[in-house]
N, C-alpha and C positions, 0 to 999 in steps of 0.2 A: 504493500500500500504506500509506503514511503517513496518507492521508486516512481509510482504514478504521480504522487504529489510533487516530486521534484521535476517530473516531465511536463506537467501541466503549464507552468509559466512559459516554458520554451514553446510549447504548442500554441499557447494563447498569443504570444508576441509574433509568432510566425503567421498566424491567421490575421492578426491586425495589420501586419506589414503587407500581406497579400491583398487584403481588402482596400487599404490605402492606395496600393499600386493600381488595382483595377479601377477604383473610383476616380483616381487622377487621370488615367487613360480615357475613361468614359467621358469625364467632364471636358477634357481637352478635345476629344473628337466631336462632342456636342457643340462646344464653343466654336470650333472651326465651321461647322454647319451653320451656326447662328450668324457668324461673321459673313459667310457667303450669302446668306439670305439678305442680310442688311445691305451688302454691297450691290446685290442684284436689284433690290427694291429700296432705293433711297427715299427718304421721306421729303 
């Protein structure tokens, strides 16, 4: 049980890092699409 408890923080930090990486990539791709839309349709 102590082995699992020592492994959980590493697993948690890895999941957080993966989520941040995926979220950043998703936001950047969405942002590029938004910029393209704004450039194509200027107000």
